[in-house]
N, C-alpha and C positions, 0 to 999 in steps of 0.2 A: 506615093508611098512615103511614109515617115521614117525619119532616122532613128527613132526610139526602138530599143530592143524589146521585142515581145517574145516571151518564151513560147514554144510551140505547144507544150502541154502544161497546163497549171495544175498544181497539186495542192490539196488543202493542207493547212499547217499540221504538223505532226503533234499528236498528243503524247505527253510523257507517260501516260498510263498511271500516274501517281495519285489521281483524284480519289480513288477508292482507298488507297493506302493512307493518304492523309486523313481521311474520314475515320479509318480504323484506329490510327494512331491518336487522334484527338479524343475519340470515345474512350480508348484505353487509358490515356492519361487522366481524363476526367474522372473515370471510375476509380483509378488509383488514388487520386486527390481526395475523393469522397471517402474511401476506406481509411486513408491516413487521418483525415479530420475526425472521423468517428472513433478511431482507435485513440487518438490524442484526447478527445473529449472524455472517453471512458477512463483512460489513464489518469487524467486530471481529477476526475470525480473520485476515483479510488484514492489517490494521493491526499486529497482534501479530507476524505472520510477517515483515513488513517491518522492524519494529523489531529483531527478532532478527538479520536479515541485516545491518542497519547496524552491528552489533557485531562482525561478522566481520573477521578480519585483512585479507583483500584489500580490503574496502570502506574500512576505516579507513586503511590504507596509501595507497590511491589518493586519498583526499580530503586526507590530510596532505601528500602529495607535491604535489598540485595547489596547495595553499596555500603550500607552500615554494618553488614554482617561480616566479621573477620574471616569466617570459614569460606564464604562466597567469594570475597575478594582474594583469598589466598588461591582458590581454584581458577578463577577467571581473570584476576588482575583488577587493577583500578585505573580509571573509572570503568564501571560497568554501564553499558548503554543498551537501550531496548532496540530490537530489530524492527523491521518494517511491517510485518504482518502478523497479527494475532489470529488464534484459532479459538473458536467457542462462541459463547453468547454473552451479550451485555444488554440488559433490559433495564430501563429506568423510566419511571413515570413522575411528572410533576403535578402535584395537586395542591392548590392553595398555598403555594410557596414551600411545600414539603416534598422532598425527593424520597421515593421508595423504589426498590428494584433488587435485582439479583445479578450476580456475575459468576460465570464459570469459563474462564479463558486460560490459554496458555500463550505466553508472550515470549518471543525469542530474546535471548540476552547475548551480549558480546563484550568481551574485555580483551585487554592486550595479551593475556595468557591463554584464552580459550573461549569457547562458545557454550551455550546452554539454553535453558528455558526456565521460566517460572510459571507455575500453575497456581491460579488464584481462584478460590471459591468463597463467596460471601453474599451477604444481602444488606440492603440499606433500609432502615426504617427511620422515619423522622429525620432524614438527612445524615444519619450516622451509620457508617459502614462497620459491620462486624464480619470478620473473616474467619472461616472455619479451616481453610487450607491456603497456605502461601509457602510453596516448596520449590526451590531451585533444583533442577536436574542438569548436571553437566554432561557434555558429550561423552565423557568417560563412564557415565552411569551413576556417579556419586549423587546422593540426594541430601539436600540441606534444608531443614525446616526453619523457615524465617520467622515463624510465630513462636518458637520455642524460647521461653525466657522473656517474651515481650508481650505486652498487652495486645490482645487481637483486635480491640476496638480502636478505631481512629476517628477522632472527631473532625468535622469539616472545618 
């Protein structure tokens, strides 16, 4: 007989039972990561698109006219800045170096004294924008015509 201890009953090593749980957690985290990546991509795409729209002539003209209008700055304060998201349509086509298109948008505005929006309607022929409407509406409901007393045509 040997002096080494031999257990009478040998038992298999115990399983923690966490194998299935680890698999579920891994799958859940993977799905969550995929959703976050997609949401971040969509958000980034929207941010880039809005930044490009902010560079358009109708957008910059509307914000510049709002800042130059004493009535608008009295209501909203100075400086007046555009908000993040516009509503409406902006269509432009380039053909042979000439820009043609139309715009019918509402752009949110914000100043130190209040908020509002500017509604812009116009069309571009031969690269020249002609606006038929450019009106600020404050949150209190006051309307301010930005074309009143100003030439509605803005050259590029």
